[in-house]
C-alpha positions as a Markdown table, in Angstrom:
| # | Residue | x | y | z |
|---|---|---|---|---|
| 1 | Met | -10.1 | -12.6 | 15.8 |
| 2 | Ser | -10.2 | -9.7 | 18.2 |
| 3 | Gly | -9.9 | -6.3 | 17.3 |
| 4 | Ala | -6.4 | -6.2 | 18.3 |
| 5 | Glu | -5.6 | -9.1 | 16.4 |
| 6 | Leu | -7.3 | -7.4 | 13.7 |
| 7 | Val | -4.9 | -4.2 | 14.1 |
| 8 | Ser | -2.0 | -6.3 | 14.4 |
| 9 | Val | -2.7 | -8.2 | 11.1 |
| 10 | Ala | -3.4 | -5.2 | 9.2 |
| 11 | Glu | -0.1 | -3.9 | 10.5 |
| 12 | Arg | 1.9 | -6.9 | 9.5 |
| 13 | Ile | 0.2 | -6.7 | 6.1 |
| 14 | Arg | 1.3 | -3.2 | 5.3 |
| 15 | Ala | 4.8 | -4.0 | 6.6 |
| 16 | Ala | 4.6 | -7.1 | 4.1 |
| 17 | Leu | 3.6 | -4.8 | 1.5 |
| 18 | Arg | 7.1 | -2.5 | 1.7 |
| 19 | Val | 8.7 | -5.4 | -0.4 |
| 20 | Val | 6.5 | -4.5 | -3.2 |
| 21 | Ile | 8.6 | -2.1 | -5.3 |
| 22 | Asp | 7.2 | 0.3 | -7.9 |
| 23 | Pro | 9.2 | -0.6 | -11.0 |
| 24 | Glu | 9.2 | 2.9 | -12.4 |
| 25 | Leu | 10.4 | 4.5 | -9.3 |
| 26 | Gly | 12.0 | 1.8 | -7.4 |
| 27 | Tyr | 10.5 | 2.5 | -4.3 |
| 28 | Asn | 8.0 | 0.3 | -2.0 |
| 29 | Ile | 4.4 | 1.1 | -2.2 |
| 30 | Val | 3.8 | 2.1 | 1.4 |
| 31 | Asp | 6.1 | 4.7 | 1.5 |
| 32 | Leu | 5.4 | 6.1 | -1.9 |
| 33 | Gly | 2.2 | 6.6 | -0.3 |
| 34 | Leu | -0.1 | 4.1 | -2.5 |
| 35 | Ile | -1.6 | 2.4 | 0.1 |
| 36 | Tyr | -4.7 | 3.9 | 1.5 |
| 37 | Asp | -6.4 | 1.3 | 3.5 |
| 38 | Ile | -6.3 | -2.1 | 5.2 |
| 39 | Ala | -8.8 | -3.7 | 6.3 |
| 40 | Val | -9.0 | -7.1 | 7.9 |
| 41 | Asp | -12.4 | -9.0 | 9.0 |
| 42 | Ala | -13.0 | -11.4 | 12.0 |
| 43 | Ala | -12.6 | -14.4 | 9.1 |
| 44 | Gly | -8.7 | -12.9 | 7.9 |
| 45 | Ala | -10.4 | -11.4 | 4.5 |
| 46 | Ala | -8.2 | -8.3 | 4.0 |
| 47 | Arg | -9.2 | -5.7 | 1.9 |
| 48 | Val | -6.0 | -3.4 | 0.5 |
| 49 | Leu | -7.2 | -0.1 | -1.0 |
| 50 | Met | -4.6 | 1.4 | -3.1 |
| 51 | Thr | -3.9 | 3.6 | -5.8 |
| 52 | Thr | -1.1 | 4.1 | -8.4 |
| 53 | Thr | 0.8 | 7.6 | -8.9 |
| 54 | Thr | -1.0 | 8.5 | -12.3 |
| 55 | Arg | -4.3 | 6.9 | -14.1 |
| 56 | Gly | -3.3 | 4.7 | -16.6 |
| 57 | Cys | -0.1 | 3.6 | -14.8 |
| 58 | Pro | 1.6 | 0.8 | -17.0 |
| 59 | Ala | 2.3 | -1.0 | -13.7 |
| 60 | Thr | -1.2 | -1.0 | -12.2 |
| 61 | Ser | -1.6 | -4.6 | -12.9 |
| 62 | Tyr | 2.1 | -5.4 | -11.4 |
| 63 | Leu | 1.6 | -3.4 | -8.4 |
| 64 | Gln | -1.8 | -4.9 | -7.5 |
| 65 | Glu | -0.7 | -8.6 | -8.2 |
| 66 | Gly | 2.7 | -7.5 | -5.8 |
| 67 | Ala | 0.2 | -6.1 | -3.2 |
| 68 | Arg | -2.1 | -9.5 | -3.1 |
| 69 | His | 0.7 | -12.1 | -3.2 |
| 70 | Ser | 2.4 | -10.0 | 0.0 |
| 71 | Ala | -0.7 | -9.6 | 1.7 |
| 72 | Thr | -1.4 | -13.2 | 1.2 |
| 73 | Gln | 1.6 | -14.4 | 2.8 |
| 74 | Val | 0.4 | -13.1 | 6.4 |
| 75 | Ala | -0.5 | -15.3 | 8.8 |
| 76 | Gly | -4.0 | -14.8 | 9.7 |
| 77 | Val | -5.0 | -13.5 | 5.9 |
| 78 | Thr | -7.3 | -16.0 | 4.5 |
| 79 | Ser | -7.9 | -14.0 | 1.3 |
| 80 | Val | -7.1 | -10.6 | -0.1 |
| 81 | Glu | -9.3 | -8.3 | -2.1 |
| 82 | Val | -6.9 | -5.2 | -3.6 |
| 83 | Val | -8.9 | -2.5 | -4.8 |
| 84 | Met | -7.7 | 0.2 | -7.1 |
| 85 | Thr | -8.9 | 3.7 | -6.8 |
| 86 | His | -7.8 | 7.3 | -7.9 |
| 87 | Thr | -9.9 | 9.1 | -5.3 |
| 88 | Pro | -8.5 | 11.1 | -3.7 |
| 89 | Pro | -5.4 | 11.5 | -6.7 |
| 90 | Trp | -2.2 | 10.4 | -5.8 |
| 91 | Ser | 0.4 | 13.2 | -5.0 |
| 92 | Pro | 3.7 | 13.7 | -3.3 |
| 93 | Gln | 2.4 | 14.4 | -0.1 |
| 94 | Asn | 1.5 | 11.0 | 0.4 |
| 95 | Met | 5.0 | 9.9 | 0.6 |
| 96 | Ser | 6.6 | 9.4 | 3.6 |
| 97 | Ser | 9.1 | 11.6 | 4.5 |
| 98 | Ala | 12.1 | 9.1 | 4.1 |
| 99 | Ala | 10.4 | 8.9 | 0.5 |
| 100 | Arg | 10.3 | 12.3 | -0.1 |
| 101 | Gln | 14.0 | 13.3 | 1.2 |
| 102 | His | 15.4 | 10.1 | -1.0 |
| 103 | Phe | 13.6 | 11.8 | -4.4 |
| 104 | Gly | 14.6 | 15.2 | -2.9 |
| 105 | Ile | 11.1 | 16.5 | -2.6 |
| 106 | Pro | 11.2 | 19.2 | 0.2 |
| 107 | Glu | 8.9 | 18.6 | 3.2 |
| 108 | Glu | 7.5 | 22.5 | 2.6 |
| 109 | Ser | 6.5 | 21.4 | -1.1 |
| 110 | Thr | 3.9 | 18.7 | 0.3 |
| 111 | Ala | 2.3 | 21.0 | 2.9 |
């Protein structure tokens, strides 16, 4: 795959990850800011770097498997590795504006 194709696959993975809903918050993992990075190599192997809102989150395995399953469905993806991290720790400023608005978090509180 060319560089542009790799970017396109990564963007499609990000879109596919929006169907993964955090069961405790009822909102998708992309707009919650749980996805830190998506990388795809020339062979179509994808690596999703993600976090949870807290260490020891009881939904960690569920979210990780949901991300893996959703990314695997994207055309051009041959394999998916989902890596969990807590560095940097998640904070509300990671959320999209729409998610902050949904949860009633003022924009200025995330600056």
